[in-house]
N, CA, C and O atoms as a GROMACS GRO file, in nm:
protein
  364
    1MET      N    1 -13.055  -2.780   1.391
    1MET     CA    2 -12.978  -2.758   1.272
    1MET      C    3 -13.073  -2.725   1.157
    1MET      O    4 -13.176  -2.790   1.141
    2ILE      N    5 -13.039  -2.623   1.079
    2ILE     CA    6 -13.120  -2.584   0.964
    2ILE      C    7 -13.060  -2.648   0.840
    2ILE      O    8 -12.941  -2.631   0.812
    3LEU      N    9 -13.141  -2.723   0.767
    3LEU     CA   10 -13.093  -2.786   0.644
    3LEU      C   11 -13.082  -2.684   0.533
    3LEU      O   12 -13.157  -2.586   0.531
    4PRO      N   13 -12.989  -2.705   0.440
    4PRO     CA   14 -12.978  -2.611   0.328
    4PRO      C   15 -13.102  -2.616   0.241
    4PRO      O   16 -13.177  -2.714   0.242
    5GLU      N   17 -13.123  -2.512   0.166
    5GLU     CA   18 -13.235  -2.507   0.072
    5GLU      C   19 -13.218  -2.621  -0.028
    5GLU      O   20 -13.108  -2.645  -0.076
    6LEU      N   21 -13.325  -2.691  -0.058
    6LEU     CA   22 -13.315  -2.808  -0.144
    6LEU      C   23 -13.383  -2.786  -0.278
    6LEU      O   24 -13.480  -2.710  -0.288
    7ILE      N   25 -13.330  -2.853  -0.380
    7ILE     CA   26 -13.392  -2.850  -0.512
    7ILE      C   27 -13.475  -2.976  -0.530
    7ILE      O   28 -13.477  -3.062  -0.442
    8THR      N   29 -13.543  -2.987  -0.640
    8THR     CA   30 -13.620  -3.108  -0.666
    8THR      C   31 -13.529  -3.217  -0.718
    8THR      O   32 -13.416  -3.190  -0.759
    9GLY      N   33 -13.577  -3.338  -0.717
    9GLY     CA   34 -13.501  -3.450  -0.769
    9GLY      C   35 -13.513  -3.466  -0.919
    9GLY      O   36 -13.474  -3.570  -0.973
   10ASP      N   37 -13.565  -3.366  -0.989
   10ASP     CA   38 -13.583  -3.376  -1.134
   10ASP      C   39 -13.453  -3.361  -1.210
   10ASP      O   40 -13.447  -3.394  -1.328
   11ASP      N   41 -13.349  -3.312  -1.146
   11ASP     CA   42 -13.221  -3.294  -1.212
   11ASP      C   43 -13.145  -3.426  -1.214
   11ASP      O   44 -13.141  -3.497  -1.113
   12LEU      N   45 -13.085  -3.460  -1.328
   12LEU     CA   46 -13.015  -3.588  -1.341
   12LEU      C   47 -12.904  -3.602  -1.237
   12LEU      O   48 -12.886  -3.710  -1.181
   13ASN      N   49 -12.830  -3.493  -1.211
   13ASN     CA   50 -12.723  -3.499  -1.111
   13ASN      C   51 -12.778  -3.536  -0.974
   13ASN      O   52 -12.715  -3.612  -0.900
   14ALA      N   53 -12.894  -3.484  -0.940
   14ALA     CA   54 -12.954  -3.515  -0.812
   14ALA      C   55 -13.004  -3.658  -0.808
   14ALA      O   56 -12.993  -3.726  -0.706
   15GLU      N   57 -13.060  -3.706  -0.918
   15GLU     CA   58 -13.110  -3.843  -0.923
   15GLU      C   59 -12.997  -3.943  -0.908
   15GLU      O   60 -13.015  -4.047  -0.844
   16LEU      N   61 -12.881  -3.913  -0.965
   16LEU     CA   62 -12.767  -4.004  -0.954
   16LEU      C   63 -12.721  -4.020  -0.811
   16LEU      O   64 -12.657  -4.119  -0.777
   17CYS      N   65 -12.751  -3.923  -0.727
   17CYS     CA   66 -12.711  -3.928  -0.587
   17CYS      C   67 -12.786  -4.035  -0.510
   17CYS      O   68 -12.745  -4.073  -0.400
   18ALA      N   69 -12.896  -4.085  -0.565
   18ALA     CA   70 -12.978  -4.181  -0.493
   18ALA      C   71 -12.905  -4.313  -0.469
   18ALA      O   72 -12.944  -4.390  -0.381
   19SER      N   73 -12.800  -4.340  -0.546
   19SER     CA   74 -12.726  -4.465  -0.527
   19SER      C   75 -12.631  -4.452  -0.408
   19SER      O   76 -12.591  -4.341  -0.372
   20ASP      N   77 -12.596  -4.565  -0.348
   20ASP     CA   78 -12.501  -4.563  -0.238
   20ASP      C   79 -12.368  -4.512  -0.290
   20ASP      O   80 -12.327  -4.544  -0.402
   21GLY      N   81 -12.300  -4.433  -0.210
   21GLY     CA   82 -12.172  -4.381  -0.254
   21GLY      C   83 -12.097  -4.315  -0.142
   21GLY      O   84 -12.145  -4.306  -0.029
   22PHE      N   85 -11.981  -4.270  -0.173
   22PHE     CA   86 -11.888  -4.213  -0.077
   22PHE      C   87 -11.920  -4.066  -0.056
   22PHE      O   88 -11.935  -3.991  -0.153
   23GLY      N   89 -11.930  -4.025   0.067
   23GLY     CA   90 -11.943  -3.883   0.098
   23GLY      C   91 -12.084  -3.828   0.099
   23GLY      O   92 -12.102  -3.708   0.116
   24HIS      N   93 -12.186  -3.912   0.082
   24HIS     CA   94 -12.323  -3.862   0.087
   24HIS      C   95 -12.364  -3.835   0.232
   24HIS      O   96 -12.317  -3.902   0.324
   25ASP      N   97 -12.451  -3.738   0.251
   25ASP     CA   98 -12.504  -3.705   0.383
   25ASP      C   99 -12.656  -3.703   0.371
   25ASP      O  100 -12.715  -3.600   0.339
   26TYR      N  101 -12.718  -3.818   0.396
   26TYR     CA  102 -12.862  -3.830   0.378
   26TYR      C  103 -12.939  -3.773   0.495
   26TYR      O  104 -12.907  -3.801   0.611
   27ARG      N  105 -13.041  -3.692   0.465
   27ARG     CA  106 -13.128  -3.631   0.566
   27ARG      C  107 -13.273  -3.649   0.521
   27ARG      O  108 -13.299  -3.663   0.401
   28PRO      N  109 -13.367  -3.648   0.616
   28PRO     CA  110 -13.509  -3.658   0.577
   28PRO      C  111 -13.554  -3.535   0.498
   28PRO      O  112 -13.516  -3.422   0.529
   29HIS      N  113 -13.633  -3.559   0.396
   29HIS     CA  114 -13.688  -3.450   0.315
   29HIS      C  115 -13.839  -3.472   0.303
   29HIS      O  116 -13.883  -3.579   0.261
   30LEU      N  117 -13.916  -3.373   0.340
   30LEU     CA  118 -14.062  -3.381   0.336
   30LEU      C  119 -14.115  -3.328   0.204
   30LEU      O  120 -14.078  -3.219   0.160
   31VAL      N  121 -14.202  -3.405   0.140
   31VAL     CA  122 -14.272  -3.361   0.020
   31VAL      C  123 -14.419  -3.351   0.056
   31VAL      O  124 -14.488  -3.452   0.061
   32PRO      N  125 -14.468  -3.228   0.081
   32PRO     CA  126 -14.608  -3.213   0.121
   32PRO      C  127 -14.703  -3.237   0.004
   32PRO      O  128 -14.675  -3.198  -0.110
   33HIS      N  129 -14.815  -3.299   0.034
   33HIS     CA  130 -14.920  -3.317  -0.067
   33HIS      C  131 -14.994  -3.184  -0.077
   33HIS      O  132 -15.021  -3.121   0.025
   34PRO      N  133 -15.029  -3.140  -0.198
   34PRO     CA  134 -15.090  -3.007  -0.213
   34PRO      C  135 -15.225  -2.989  -0.144
   34PRO      O  136 -15.260  -2.878  -0.105
   35THR      N  137 -15.301  -3.098  -0.127
   35THR     CA  138 -15.434  -3.082  -0.069
   35THR      C  139 -15.462  -3.170   0.052
   35THR      O  140 -15.554  -3.141   0.129
   36ASN      N  141 -15.384  -3.276   0.072
   36ASN     CA  142 -15.413  -3.370   0.180
   36ASN      C  143 -15.286  -3.400   0.261
   36ASN      O  144 -15.203  -3.479   0.216
   37PRO      N  145 -15.271  -3.339   0.378
   37PRO     CA  146 -15.151  -3.362   0.459
   37PRO      C  147 -15.129  -3.508   0.496
   37PRO      O  148 -15.016  -3.549   0.524
   38ALA      N  149 -15.234  -3.588   0.497
   38ALA     CA  150 -15.219  -3.731   0.529
   38ALA      C  151 -15.140  -3.804   0.420
   38ALA      O  152 -15.089  -3.913   0.444
   39LEU      N  153 -15.131  -3.743   0.302
   39LEU     CA  154 -15.058  -3.805   0.191
   39LEU      C  155 -14.916  -3.748   0.175
   39LEU      O  156 -14.849  -3.778   0.077
   40ASP      N  157 -14.873  -3.665   0.270
   40ASP     CA  158 -14.735  -3.616   0.266
   40ASP      C  159 -14.641  -3.736   0.268
   40ASP      O  160 -14.674  -3.840   0.326
   41ARG      N  161 -14.524  -3.724   0.207
   41ARG     CA  162 -14.427  -3.832   0.213
   41ARG      C  163 -14.290  -3.777   0.250
   41ARG      O  164 -14.257  -3.663   0.219
   42THR      N  165 -14.213  -3.859   0.315
   42THR     CA  166 -14.078  -3.822   0.356
   42THR      C  167 -13.982  -3.929   0.307
   42THR      O  168 -14.009  -4.049   0.318
   43TYR      N  169 -13.871  -3.885   0.253
   43TYR     CA  170 -13.767  -3.979   0.212
   43TYR      C  171 -13.631  -3.917   0.239
   43TYR      O  172 -13.620  -3.797   0.265
   44LEU      N  173 -13.526  -3.999   0.232
   44LEU     CA  174 -13.391  -3.950   0.258
   44LEU      C  175 -13.326  -3.909   0.127
   44LEU      O  176 -13.340  -3.976   0.025
   45ARG      N  177 -13.254  -3.796   0.131
   45ARG     CA  178 -13.172  -3.758   0.017
   45ARG      C  179 -13.050  -3.681   0.066
   45ARG      O  180 -13.050  -3.626   0.176
   46CYS      N  181 -12.949  -3.678  -0.017
   46CYS     CA  182 -12.821  -3.620   0.021
   46CYS      C  183 -12.828  -3.467   0.017
   46CYS      O  184 -12.866  -3.409  -0.085
   47VAL      N  185 -12.793  -3.402   0.128
   47VAL     CA  186 -12.800  -3.257   0.132
   47VAL      C  187 -12.692  -3.192   0.047
   47VAL      O  188 -12.709  -3.077   0.004
   48PHE      N  189 -12.582  -3.262   0.022
   48PHE     CA  190 -12.479  -3.206  -0.066
   48PHE      C  191 -12.527  -3.204  -0.210
   48PHE      O  192 -12.512  -3.103  -0.280
   49CYS      N  193 -12.584  -3.314  -0.256
   49CYS     CA  194 -12.627  -3.324  -0.395
   49CYS      C  195 -12.749  -3.237  -0.425
   49CYS      O  196 -12.766  -3.192  -0.538
   50HIS      N  197 -12.832  -3.214  -0.326
   50HIS     CA  198 -12.956  -3.142  -0.349
   50HIS      C  199 -12.950  -2.996  -0.304
   50HIS      O  200 -13.047  -2.923  -0.321
   51ALA      N  201 -12.840  -2.955  -0.248
   51ALA     CA  202 -12.830  -2.816  -0.202
   51ALA      C  203 -12.818  -2.721  -0.320
   51ALA      O  204 -12.747  -2.750  -0.417
   52VAL      N  205 -12.885  -2.609  -0.313
   52VAL     CA  206 -12.870  -2.507  -0.415
   52VAL      C  207 -12.726  -2.458  -0.415
   52VAL      O  208 -12.666  -2.443  -0.522
   53SER      N  209 -12.672  -2.434  -0.300
   53SER     CA  210 -12.529  -2.406  -0.286
   53SER      C  211 -12.486  -2.458  -0.152
   53SER      O  212 -12.564  -2.466  -0.058
   54CYS      N  213 -12.360  -2.492  -0.144
   54CYS     CA  214 -12.308  -2.558  -0.024
   54CYS      C  215 -12.295  -2.459   0.092
   54CYS      O  216 -12.325  -2.493   0.206
   55GLY      N  217 -12.250  -2.338   0.062
   55GLY     CA  218 -12.217  -2.243   0.167
   55GLY      C  219 -12.337  -2.181   0.234
   55GLY      O  220 -12.448  -2.180   0.180
   56ASN      N  221 -12.313  -2.129   0.352
   56ASN     CA  222 -12.414  -2.059   0.427
   56ASN      C  223 -12.427  -1.918   0.370
   56ASN      O  224 -12.326  -1.850   0.351
   57TYR      N  225 -12.548  -1.873   0.342
   57TYR     CA  226 -12.566  -1.741   0.282
   57TYR      C  227 -12.516  -1.629   0.372
   57TYR      O  228 -12.493  -1.518   0.324
   58GLY      N  229 -12.497  -1.656   0.500
   58GLY     CA  230 -12.448  -1.555   0.593
   58GLY      C  231 -12.297  -1.538   0.589
   58GLY      O  232 -12.244  -1.444   0.648
   59GLU      N  233 -12.227  -1.628   0.522
   59GLU     CA  234 -12.082  -1.618   0.513
   59GLU      C  235 -12.043  -1.507   0.416
   59GLU      O  236 -12.119  -1.473   0.325
   60THR      N  237 -11.924  -1.451   0.436
   60THR     CA  238 -11.877  -1.344   0.349
   60THR      C  239 -11.849  -1.395   0.208
   60THR      O  240 -11.886  -1.330   0.110
   61ASP      N  241 -11.785  -1.511   0.196
   61ASP     CA  242 -11.750  -1.568   0.066
   61ASP      C  243 -11.772  -1.720   0.072
   61ASP      O  244 -11.675  -1.795   0.081
   62PRO      N  245 -11.898  -1.764   0.069
   62PRO     CA  246 -11.929  -1.906   0.091
   62PRO      C  247 -11.892  -1.994  -0.028
   62PRO      O  248 -11.862  -1.945  -0.137
   63CYS      N  249 -11.894  -2.123  -0.006
   63CYS     CA  250 -11.876  -2.219  -0.115
   63CYS      C  251 -11.994  -2.204  -0.211
   63CYS      O  252 -12.110  -2.197  -0.169
   64ILE      N  253 -11.963  -2.199  -0.340
   64ILE     CA  254 -12.068  -2.180  -0.441
   64ILE      C  255 -12.099  -2.309  -0.518
   64ILE      O  256 -12.183  -2.308  -0.608
   65GLU      N  257 -12.031  -2.417  -0.484
   65GLU     CA  258 -12.056  -2.543  -0.554
   65GLU      C  259 -12.192  -2.601  -0.515
   65GLU      O  260 -12.238  -2.582  -0.403
   66HIS      N  261 -12.253  -2.671  -0.609
   66HIS     CA  262 -12.374  -2.747  -0.578
   66HIS      C  263 -12.355  -2.886  -0.634
   66HIS      O  264 -12.268  -2.910  -0.718
   67TYR      N  265 -12.436  -2.978  -0.589
   67TYR     CA  266 -12.423  -3.120  -0.625
   67TYR      C  267 -12.284  -3.172  -0.596
   67TYR      O  268 -12.228  -3.243  -0.679
   68HIS      N  269 -12.225  -3.140  -0.484
   68HIS     CA  270 -12.089  -3.190  -0.465
   68HIS      C  271 -12.068  -3.252  -0.329
   68HIS      O  272 -12.126  -3.210  -0.228
   69HIS      N  273 -11.985  -3.350  -0.330
   69HIS     CA  274 -11.933  -3.414  -0.210
   69HIS      C  275 -11.800  -3.474  -0.251
   69HIS      O  276 -11.758  -3.454  -0.365
   70GLU      N  277 -11.735  -3.545  -0.163
   70GLU     CA  278 -11.601  -3.594  -0.197
   70GLU      C  279 -11.604  -3.671  -0.328
   70GLU      O  280 -11.701  -3.744  -0.351
   71PRO      N  281 -11.504  -3.660  -0.415
   71PRO     CA  282 -11.376  -3.594  -0.392
   71PRO      C  283 -11.370  -3.449  -0.439
   71PRO      O  284 -11.262  -3.391  -0.441
   72LYS      N  285 -11.481  -3.389  -0.475
   72LYS     CA  286 -11.481  -3.250  -0.522
   72LYS      C  287 -11.466  -3.155  -0.405
   72LYS      O  288 -11.538  -3.166  -0.306
   73SER      N  289 -11.372  -3.061  -0.416
   73SER     CA  290 -11.344  -2.967  -0.307
   73SER      C  291 -11.444  -2.852  -0.306
   73SER      O  292 -11.513  -2.826  -0.405
   74HIS      N  293 -11.451  -2.784  -0.192
   74HIS     CA  294 -11.529  -2.660  -0.183
   74HIS      C  295 -11.460  -2.554  -0.269
   74HIS      O  296 -11.339  -2.557  -0.287
   75ARG      N  297 -11.540  -2.460  -0.323
   75ARG     CA  298 -11.484  -2.351  -0.404
   75ARG      C  299 -11.567  -2.226  -0.381
   75ARG      O  300 -11.690  -2.228  -0.394
   76ALA      N  301 -11.501  -2.118  -0.347
   76ALA     CA  302 -11.568  -1.989  -0.326
   76ALA      C  303 -11.560  -1.907  -0.455
   76ALA      O  304 -11.478  -1.935  -0.542
   77ALA      N  305 -11.645  -1.806  -0.467
   77ALA     CA  306 -11.646  -1.720  -0.584
   77ALA      C  307 -11.512  -1.649  -0.602
   77ALA      O  308 -11.475  -1.613  -0.714
   78SER      N  309 -11.441  -1.628  -0.494
   78SER     CA  310 -11.310  -1.562  -0.501
   78SER      C  311 -11.201  -1.653  -0.555
   78SER      O  312 -11.089  -1.608  -0.580
   79GLY      N  313 -11.233  -1.782  -0.572
   79GLY     CA  314 -11.135  -1.877  -0.623
   79GLY      C  315 -11.068  -1.961  -0.516
   79GLY      O  316 -10.991  -2.051  -0.548
   80VAL      N  317 -11.096  -1.933  -0.390
   80VAL     CA  318 -11.038  -2.011  -0.280
   80VAL      C  319 -11.101  -2.150  -0.281
   80VAL      O  320 -11.222  -2.163  -0.294
   81THR      N  321 -11.019  -2.253  -0.267
   81THR     CA  322 -11.069  -2.390  -0.258
   81THR      C  323 -11.017  -2.454  -0.130
   81THR      O  324 -10.911  -2.416  -0.079
   82TRP      N  325 -11.092  -2.552  -0.078
   82TRP     CA  326 -11.050  -2.626   0.040
   82TRP      C  327 -11.122  -2.760   0.040
   82TRP      O  328 -11.232  -2.771  -0.013
   83PRO      N  329 -11.060  -2.863   0.100
   83PRO     CA  330 -11.119  -2.997   0.096
   83PRO      C  331 -11.243  -3.009   0.183
   83PRO      O  332 -11.257  -2.938   0.283
   84ILE      N  333 -11.332  -3.099   0.145
   84ILE     CA  334 -11.449  -3.127   0.227
   84ILE      C  335 -11.401  -3.186   0.359
   84ILE      O  336 -11.319  -3.278   0.361
   85GLY      N  337 -11.451  -3.134   0.467
   85GLY     CA  338 -11.410  -3.179   0.599
   85GLY      C  339 -11.282  -3.114   0.647
   85GLY      O  340 -11.238  -3.138   0.760
   86GLY      N  341 -11.222  -3.030   0.562
   86GLY     CA  342 -11.097  -2.963   0.599
   86GLY      C  343 -11.121  -2.819   0.636
   86GLY      O  344 -11.232  -2.767   0.620
   87ASP      N  345 -11.019  -2.755   0.685
   87ASP     CA  346 -11.028  -2.614   0.723
   87ASP      C  347 -10.998  -2.526   0.603
   87ASP      O  348 -10.913  -2.557   0.520
   88ARG      N  349 -11.070  -2.416   0.595
   88ARG     CA  350 -11.048  -2.319   0.488
   88ARG      C  351 -10.931  -2.230   0.527
   88ARG      O  352 -10.924  -2.178   0.638
   89THR      N  353 -10.839  -2.211   0.433
   89THR     CA  354 -10.728  -2.118   0.453
   89THR      C  355 -10.726  -2.023   0.335
   89THR      O  356 -10.709  -2.066   0.221
   90ASP      N  357 -10.744  -1.895   0.360
   90ASP     CA  358 -10.748  -1.796   0.253
   90ASP      C  359 -10.611  -1.739   0.220
   90ASP      O  360 -10.600  -1.648   0.137
   91SER      N  361 -10.508  -1.791   0.283
   91SER     CA  362 -10.375  -1.734   0.257
   91SER      C  363 -10.308  -1.801   0.140
   91SER      O  364 -10.195  -1.766   0.105
   0.00000   0.00000   0.00000
């Protein structure tokens, strides 16, 4: 599985995700040390909160929301919305 592109934790919205909550999907994230690989560190963070965008760039009209998980629904640029964990219906 390929993880979505991640942002840094410097954004307040991303930092707030560090608390326990509903709908988070924590995955390992590697922070490489610039000069010494022995000092690399790995920690867990939510891929929804840290994703640049939720949708797959290969989709025709992907979800454009970032920093989102339940109860916020997916939303495409075309205006189509659908619930997290639900099926998308464009009709």
